Structures are given as C-alpha cells and as structure tokens.
N, CA, C and O atoms as a Tinker XYZ file with bonds, in Angstrom:
   312  protein
     1  N     86.340000  -36.228000  -28.996000    73     2
     2  CA    87.274000  -35.266000  -28.433000    64     1     3
     3  C     86.985000  -33.903000  -29.136000    63     2     4     5
     4  O     86.939000  -33.827000  -30.364000    81     3
     5  N     86.798000  -32.867000  -28.346000    73     3     6
     6  CA    86.466000  -31.534000  -28.900000    64     5     7
     7  C     87.742000  -30.858000  -29.470000    63     6     8     9
     8  O     88.874000  -31.292000  -29.260000    81     7
     9  N     87.468000  -29.793000  -30.186000    73     7    10
    10  CA    88.627000  -29.094000  -30.816000    64     9    11
    11  C     89.356000  -28.452000  -29.713000    63    10    12    13
    12  O     90.566000  -28.339000  -29.911000    81    11
    13  N     88.899000  -28.000000  -28.588000    73    11    14
    14  CA    89.663000  -27.433000  -27.489000    64    13    15
    15  C     90.522000  -28.567000  -26.882000    63    14    16    17
    16  O     91.683000  -28.313000  -26.564000    81    15
    17  N     90.047000  -29.718000  -26.718000    73    15    18
    18  CA    90.865000  -30.787000  -26.173000    64    17    19
    19  C     91.983000  -31.144000  -27.112000    63    18    20    21
    20  O     93.117000  -31.360000  -26.685000    81    19
    21  N     91.666000  -31.209000  -28.423000    73    19    22
    22  CA    92.710000  -31.509000  -29.384000    64    21    23
    23  C     93.838000  -30.469000  -29.429000    63    22    24    25
    24  O     95.016000  -30.809000  -29.547000    81    23
    25  N     93.442000  -29.192000  -29.332000    73    23    26
    26  CA    94.488000  -28.145000  -29.298000    64    25    27
    27  C     95.375000  -28.203000  -28.042000    63    26    28    29
    28  O     96.583000  -27.968000  -28.083000    81    27
    29  N     94.698000  -28.532000  -26.915000    73    27    30
    30  CA    95.537000  -28.575000  -25.651000    64    29    31
    31  C     96.439000  -29.857000  -25.693000    63    30    32    33
    32  O     97.561000  -29.807000  -25.189000    81    31
    33  N     96.003000  -30.933000  -26.245000    73    31    34
    34  CA    96.817000  -32.117000  -26.355000    64    33    35
    35  C     97.976000  -31.778000  -27.360000    63    34    36    37
    36  O     99.102000  -32.227000  -27.143000    81    35
    37  N     97.729000  -31.016000  -28.424000    73    35    38
    38  CA    98.751000  -30.589000  -29.366000    64    37    39
    39  C     99.864000  -29.701000  -28.680000    63    38    40    41
    40  O    101.059000  -29.813000  -28.950000    81    39
    41  N     99.341000  -28.796000  -27.752000    73    39    42
    42  CA   100.179000  -27.922000  -27.026000    64    41    43
    43  C    101.144000  -28.748000  -26.081000    63    42    44    45
    44  O    102.338000  -28.471000  -25.964000    81    43
    45  N    100.534000  -29.759000  -25.435000    73    43    46
    46  CA   101.402000  -30.595000  -24.511000    64    45    47
    47  C    102.383000  -31.328000  -25.235000    63    46    48    49
    48  O    103.540000  -31.379000  -24.819000    81    47
    49  N    101.992000  -31.955000  -26.380000    73    47    50
    50  CA   102.916000  -32.859000  -27.094000    64    49    51
    51  C    104.077000  -32.081000  -27.772000    63    50    52    53
    52  O    105.236000  -32.487000  -27.693000    81    51
    53  N    103.737000  -30.969000  -28.429000    73    51    54
    54  CA   104.706000  -30.185000  -29.197000    64    53    55
    55  C    104.397000  -28.758000  -29.097000    63    54    56    57
    56  O    103.505000  -28.291000  -29.807000    81    55
    57  N    105.035000  -28.043000  -28.302000    73    55    58
    58  CA   104.795000  -26.620000  -28.094000    64    57    59
    59  C    105.419000  -25.737000  -29.159000    63    58    60    61
    60  O    105.361000  -24.514000  -29.030000    81    59
    61  N    106.001000  -26.286000  -30.182000    73    59    62
    62  CA   106.727000  -25.566000  -31.220000    64    61    63
    63  C    105.953000  -25.323000  -32.415000    63    62    64    65
    64  O    106.429000  -24.548000  -33.244000    81    63
    65  N    104.749000  -25.905000  -32.650000    73    63    66
    66  CA   103.976000  -25.779000  -33.856000    64    65    67
    67  C    102.593000  -25.156000  -33.574000    63    66    68    69
    68  O    101.598000  -25.574000  -34.165000    81    67
    69  N    102.534000  -24.209000  -32.719000    73    67    70
    70  CA   101.258000  -23.581000  -32.363000    64    69    71
    71  C    101.246000  -22.147000  -32.914000    63    70    72    73
    72  O    102.131000  -21.340000  -32.630000    81    71
    73  N    100.243000  -21.876000  -33.687000    73    71    74
    74  CA   100.089000  -20.578000  -34.283000    64    73    75
    75  C     99.320000  -19.624000  -33.331000    63    74    76    77
    76  O     98.540000  -20.052000  -32.480000    81    75
    77  N     99.580000  -18.324000  -33.519000    73    75    78
    78  CA    98.993000  -17.409000  -32.645000    64    77    79
    79  C     97.448000  -17.415000  -32.736000    63    78    80    81
    80  O     96.756000  -17.199000  -31.740000    81    79
    81  N     96.932000  -17.666000  -33.947000    73    79    82
    82  CA    95.531000  -17.753000  -34.117000    64    81    83
    83  C     94.857000  -18.844000  -33.314000    63    82    84    85
    84  O     93.758000  -18.654000  -32.793000    81    83
    85  N     95.500000  -19.959000  -33.216000    73    83    86
    86  CA    94.931000  -21.005000  -32.405000    64    85    87
    87  C     94.984000  -20.602000  -30.865000    63    86    88    89
    88  O     94.038000  -20.867000  -30.123000    81    87
    89  N     96.084000  -19.977000  -30.432000    73    87    90
    90  CA    96.204000  -19.510000  -29.019000    64    89    91
    91  C     95.048000  -18.512000  -28.759000    63    90    92    93
    92  O     94.337000  -18.596000  -27.757000    81    91
    93  N     94.902000  -17.589000  -29.685000    73    91    94
    94  CA    93.891000  -16.487000  -29.451000    64    93    95
    95  C     92.548000  -17.102000  -29.392000    63    94    96    97
    96  O     91.785000  -16.710000  -28.510000    81    95
    97  N     92.145000  -18.057000  -30.256000    73    95    98
    98  CA    90.946000  -18.699000  -30.249000    64    97    99
    99  C     90.630000  -19.500000  -28.920000    63    98   100   101
   100  O     89.517000  -19.492000  -28.394000    81    99
   101  N     91.646000  -20.145000  -28.468000    73    99   102
   102  CA    91.525000  -20.978000  -27.208000    64   101   103
   103  C     91.363000  -20.020000  -26.007000    63   102   104   105
   104  O     90.575000  -20.301000  -25.104000    81   103
   105  N     92.089000  -18.912000  -25.987000    73   103   106
   106  CA    91.884000  -17.963000  -24.865000    64   105   107
   107  C     90.460000  -17.368000  -24.864000    63   106   108   109
   108  O     89.839000  -17.263000  -23.806000    81   107
   109  N     89.954000  -16.987000  -26.020000    73   107   110
   110  CA    88.634000  -16.414000  -26.070000    64   109   111
   111  C     87.614000  -17.441000  -25.693000    63   110   112   113
   112  O     86.635000  -17.120000  -25.020000    81   111
   113  N     87.823000  -18.743000  -26.133000    73   111   114
   114  CA    86.910000  -19.756000  -25.786000    64   113   115
   115  C     86.880000  -20.033000  -24.245000    63   114   116   117
   116  O     85.834000  -20.378000  -23.695000    81   115
   117  N     88.057000  -19.871000  -23.562000    73   115   118
   118  CA    88.122000  -20.002000  -22.174000    64   117   119
   119  C     87.668000  -18.791000  -21.295000    63   118   120   121
   120  O     87.785000  -18.810000  -20.070000    81   119
   121  N     87.170000  -17.790000  -21.955000    73   119   122
   122  CA    86.705000  -16.599000  -21.271000    64   121   123
   123  C     87.665000  -15.459000  -21.078000    63   122   124   125
   124  O     87.367000  -14.511000  -20.351000    81   123
   125  N     88.822000  -15.532000  -21.721000    73   123   126
   126  CA    89.777000  -14.475000  -21.644000    64   125   127
   127  C     89.452000  -13.337000  -22.595000    63   126   128   129
   128  O     88.913000  -13.600000  -23.669000    81   127
   129  N     89.741000  -12.122000  -22.272000    73   127   130
   130  CA    89.486000  -10.911000  -23.043000    64   129   131
   131  C     90.756000  -10.187000  -23.267000    63   130   132   133
   132  O     91.571000  -10.087000  -22.351000    81   131
   133  N     90.960000   -9.696000  -24.393000    73   131   134
   134  CA    92.189000   -8.835000  -24.715000    64   133   135
   135  C     92.125000   -7.668000  -23.826000    63   134   136   137
   136  O     91.149000   -6.922000  -23.910000    81   135
   137  N     93.117000   -7.420000  -22.938000    73   135   138
   138  CA    93.094000   -6.450000  -21.934000    64   137   139
   139  C     94.028000   -5.306000  -22.379000    63   138   140   141
   140  O     93.655000   -4.137000  -22.276000    81   139
   141  N     95.210000   -5.626000  -22.861000    73   139   142
   142  CA    96.208000   -4.605000  -23.197000    64   141   143
   143  C     97.066000   -5.082000  -24.412000    63   142   144   145
   144  O     97.331000   -6.269000  -24.599000    81   143
   145  N     97.444000   -4.155000  -25.150000    73   143   146
   146  CA    98.384000   -4.471000  -26.281000    64   145   147
   147  C     99.503000   -3.457000  -26.357000    63   146   148   149
   148  O     99.258000   -2.254000  -26.451000    81   147
   149  N    100.676000   -3.922000  -26.319000    73   147   150
   150  CA   101.801000   -3.026000  -26.486000    64   149   151
   151  C    102.774000   -3.628000  -27.471000    63   150   152   153
   152  O    103.519000   -4.555000  -27.154000    81   151
   153  N    102.754000   -3.085000  -28.671000    73   151   154
   154  CA   103.578000   -3.697000  -29.738000    64   153   155
   155  C    103.143000   -5.126000  -30.023000    63   154   156   157
   156  O    101.992000   -5.331000  -30.408000    81   155
   157  N    103.929000   -6.041000  -29.869000    73   155   158
   158  CA   103.623000   -7.415000  -30.186000    64   157   159
   159  C    103.188000   -8.225000  -28.959000    63   158   160   161
   160  O    102.844000   -9.402000  -29.064000    81   159
   161  N    103.213000   -7.563000  -27.789000    73   159   162
   162  CA   102.763000   -8.192000  -26.528000    64   161   163
   163  C    101.316000   -7.976000  -26.291000    63   162   164   165
   164  O    100.866000   -6.835000  -26.193000    81   163
   165  N    100.569000   -9.035000  -26.195000    73   163   166
   166  CA    99.166000   -8.988000  -25.942000    64   165   167
   167  C     98.793000   -9.620000  -24.613000    63   166   168   169
   168  O     99.093000  -10.788000  -24.370000    81   167
   169  N     98.135000   -8.847000  -23.750000    73   167   170
   170  CA    97.782000   -9.347000  -22.399000    64   169   171
   171  C     96.310000   -9.649000  -22.452000    63   170   172   173
   172  O     95.506000   -8.834000  -22.904000    81   171
   173  N     95.959000  -10.837000  -21.981000    73   171   174
   174  CA    94.563000  -11.212000  -21.836000    64   173   175
   175  C     94.255000  -11.422000  -20.358000    63   174   176   177
   176  O     95.111000  -11.848000  -19.583000    81   175
   177  N     93.023000  -11.118000  -19.986000    73   175   178
   178  CA    92.663000  -11.350000  -18.528000    64   177   179
   179  C     91.279000  -11.999000  -18.574000    63   178   180   181
   180  O     90.546000  -11.981000  -19.563000    81   179
   181  N     90.997000  -12.576000  -17.399000    73   179   182
   182  CA    89.704000  -13.257000  -17.181000    64   181   183
   183  C     89.061000  -12.687000  -15.929000    63   182   184   185
   184  O     89.775000  -12.138000  -15.090000    81   183
   185  N     87.806000  -12.786000  -15.768000    73   183   186
   186  CA    87.086000  -12.256000  -14.580000    64   185   187
   187  C     87.539000  -12.729000  -13.280000    63   186   188   189
   188  O     87.367000  -12.004000  -12.301000    81   187
   189  N     88.135000  -13.942000  -13.156000    73   187   190
   190  CA    88.656000  -14.488000  -11.907000    64   189   191
   191  C     90.016000  -13.956000  -11.594000    63   190   192   193
   192  O     90.571000  -14.385000  -10.583000    81   191
   193  N     90.640000  -13.039000  -12.371000    73   191   194
   194  CA    91.876000  -12.449000  -12.133000    64   193   195
   195  C     93.114000  -12.984000  -12.825000    63   194   196   197
   196  O     94.203000  -12.422000  -12.713000    81   195
   197  N     92.922000  -14.097000  -13.553000    73   195   198
   198  CA    94.059000  -14.662000  -14.187000    64   197   199
   199  C     94.464000  -13.766000  -15.341000    63   198   200   201
   200  O     93.616000  -13.194000  -16.027000    81   199
   201  N     95.834000  -13.645000  -15.560000    73   199   202
   202  CA    96.400000  -12.880000  -16.643000    64   201   203
   203  C     97.393000  -13.754000  -17.388000    63   202   204   205
   204  O     98.072000  -14.593000  -16.796000    81   203
   205  N     97.468000  -13.540000  -18.724000    73   203   206
   206  CA    98.495000  -14.168000  -19.412000    64   205   207
   207  C     98.914000  -13.252000  -20.603000    63   206   208   209
   208  O     98.075000  -12.665000  -21.287000    81   207
   209  N    100.242000  -13.164000  -20.812000    73   207   210
   210  CA   100.730000  -12.356000  -21.876000    64   209   211
   211  C    101.376000  -13.226000  -22.930000    63   210   212   213
   212  O    102.308000  -13.983000  -22.658000    81   211
   213  N    100.849000  -13.101000  -24.163000    73   211   214
   214  CA   101.436000  -13.792000  -25.293000    64   213   215
   215  C    102.043000  -12.834000  -26.237000    63   214   216   217
   216  O    101.500000  -11.759000  -26.492000    81   215
   217  N    103.245000  -13.235000  -26.797000    73   215   218
   218  CA   103.907000  -12.326000  -27.806000    64   217   219
   219  C    103.515000  -12.922000  -29.134000    63   218   220   221
   220  O    103.587000  -14.130000  -29.358000    81   219
   221  N    103.073000  -11.972000  -30.057000    73   219   222
   222  CA   102.651000  -12.326000  -31.391000    64   221   223
   223  C    103.923000  -12.541000  -32.198000    63   222   224   225
   224  O    104.824000  -11.704000  -32.149000    81   223
   225  N    104.019000  -13.620000  -32.926000    73   223   226
   226  CA   105.270000  -13.830000  -33.686000    64   225   227
   227  C    105.321000  -12.868000  -34.920000    63   226   228   229
   228  O    104.292000  -12.526000  -35.503000    81   227
   229  N    106.514000  -12.467000  -35.270000    73   227   230
   230  CA   106.706000  -11.611000  -36.434000    64   229   231
   231  C    107.993000  -11.896000  -37.076000    63   230   232   233
   232  O    108.821000  -12.661000  -36.581000    81   231
   233  N    108.153000  -11.265000  -38.197000    73   231   234
   234  CA   109.352000  -11.622000  -39.012000    64   233   235
   235  C    109.092000  -12.930000  -39.731000    63   234   236   237
   236  O    108.013000  -13.129000  -40.288000    81   235
   237  N    110.111000  -13.863000  -39.725000    73   235   238
   238  CA   109.949000  -15.075000  -40.386000    64   237   239
   239  C    109.266000  -16.158000  -39.662000    63   238   240   241
   240  O    109.017000  -17.233000  -40.206000    81   239
   241  N    108.936000  -15.868000  -38.345000    73   239   242
   242  CA   108.211000  -16.949000  -37.488000    64   241   243
   243  C    106.792000  -16.784000  -37.728000    63   242   244   245
   244  O    106.262000  -15.688000  -37.906000    81   243
   245  N    106.149000  -17.973000  -37.729000    73   243   246
   246  CA   104.691000  -18.034000  -37.799000    64   245   247
   247  C    104.095000  -18.734000  -36.544000    63   246   248   249
   248  O    102.880000  -18.763000  -36.348000    81   247
   249  N    104.964000  -19.273000  -35.739000    73   247   250
   250  CA   104.459000  -19.939000  -34.548000    64   249   251
   251  C    104.870000  -19.212000  -33.223000    63   250   252   253
   252  O    105.872000  -18.500000  -33.169000    81   251
   253  N    104.034000  -19.433000  -32.151000    73   251   254
   254  CA   104.406000  -18.842000  -30.813000    64   253   255
   255  C    105.625000  -19.515000  -30.234000    63   254   256   257
   256  O    105.973000  -20.659000  -30.525000    81   255
   257  N    106.251000  -18.706000  -29.382000    73   255   258
   258  CA   107.423000  -19.302000  -28.652000    64   257   259
   259  C    107.055000  -20.357000  -27.672000    63   258   260   261
   260  O    106.079000  -20.147000  -26.951000    81   259
   261  N    107.695000  -21.423000  -27.564000    73   259   262
   262  CA   107.358000  -22.539000  -26.668000    64   261   263
   263  C    107.180000  -22.103000  -25.218000    63   262   264   265
   264  O    106.305000  -22.625000  -24.527000    81   263
   265  N    107.970000  -21.180000  -24.753000    73   263   266
   266  CA   107.761000  -20.636000  -23.338000    64   265   267
   267  C    106.404000  -19.981000  -23.174000    63   266   268   269
   268  O    105.804000  -20.080000  -22.104000    81   267
   269  N    105.904000  -19.314000  -24.201000    73   267   270
   270  CA   104.543000  -18.737000  -24.111000    64   269   271
   271  C    103.541000  -19.840000  -24.010000    63   270   272   273
   272  O    102.607000  -19.712000  -23.219000    81   271
   273  N    103.650000  -20.869000  -24.714000    73   271   274
   274  CA   102.697000  -21.950000  -24.731000    64   273   275
   275  C    102.721000  -22.659000  -23.286000    63   274   276   277
   276  O    101.669000  -23.016000  -22.756000    81   275
   277  N    103.937000  -22.838000  -22.696000    73   275   278
   278  CA   104.111000  -23.441000  -21.387000    64   277   279
   279  C    103.295000  -22.570000  -20.410000    63   278   280   281
   280  O    102.466000  -23.065000  -19.647000    81   279
   281  N    103.566000  -21.252000  -20.468000    73   279   282
   282  CA   102.948000  -20.361000  -19.596000    64   281   283
   283  C    101.443000  -20.325000  -19.712000    63   282   284   285
   284  O    100.764000  -20.196000  -18.693000    81   283
   285  N    100.891000  -20.433000  -20.904000    73   283   286
   286  CA    99.572000  -20.571000  -21.210000    64   285   287
   287  C     98.849000  -21.796000  -20.568000    63   286   288   289
   288  O     97.777000  -21.698000  -19.970000    81   287
   289  N     99.522000  -22.934000  -20.745000    73   287   290
   290  CA    99.074000  -24.165000  -20.092000    64   289   291
   291  C     99.034000  -24.053000  -18.589000    63   290   292   293
   292  O     98.120000  -24.575000  -17.949000    81   291
   293  N    100.029000  -23.369000  -18.008000    73   291   294
   294  CA   100.036000  -23.240000  -16.558000    64   293   295
   295  C     98.838000  -22.368000  -16.095000    63   294   296   297
   296  O     98.222000  -22.643000  -15.066000    81   295
   297  N     98.524000  -21.308000  -16.884000    73   295   298
   298  CA    97.411000  -20.403000  -16.490000    64   297   299
   299  C     96.147000  -21.186000  -16.671000    63   298   300   301
   300  O     95.252000  -21.045000  -15.838000    81   299
   301  N     96.000000  -21.968000  -17.647000    73   299   302
   302  CA    94.741000  -22.772000  -17.866000    64   301   303
   303  C     94.620000  -23.961000  -16.893000    63   302   304   305
   304  O     93.579000  -24.615000  -16.833000    81   303
   305  N     95.701000  -24.233000  -16.130000    73   303   306
   306  CA    95.692000  -25.334000  -15.247000    64   305   307
   307  C     95.757000  -26.720000  -15.864000    63   306   308   309
   308  O     95.246000  -27.692000  -15.309000    81   307
   309  N     96.381000  -26.788000  -17.000000    73   307   310
   310  CA    96.494000  -28.028000  -17.769000    64   309   311
   311  C     97.871000  -28.745000  -17.363000    63   310   312
   312  O     98.187000  -29.815000  -17.884000    81   311
C-alpha cells in the first residue's frame, strides 16, 4: 500500500486527524497547483478544471476541518 493510499484510507476512516501538510502533499502529488491564497483560504486547481479550497488551520487547531476533508475526497473522486 502506497503512502497516498494510506493517507486516503486515513481520510475516509477519520477525517478529524488530518494535518494541512498531509493535505497539501496529497494535492501536489495528484497534480494540483496552488492557484490563489486569501488569508487562510488556499485554492488549488488542476489542468482538467477541478478546483478545491482548503482552509489552513490556525489558532489552537492543528488539523483541517472535517468538511474540508470530505470536499477533498469528493474532488479526488474517492
């Protein structure tokens, strides 16, 4: 099982313990490029037209919001 598959399985099982660095690495591996950044909102796009916006956690939070992880899985088609 590759690192990509392990991370996607982790996202499916528990979307509460995913750090932004893991999300960023997965998006870049899947061919997404950072398109726009406004404050803590980062928008990634891919050549085929898919877009996804992820909010970078701040304050006391270290993990991404579960809704962002669900949206990411939908965009990836998982």
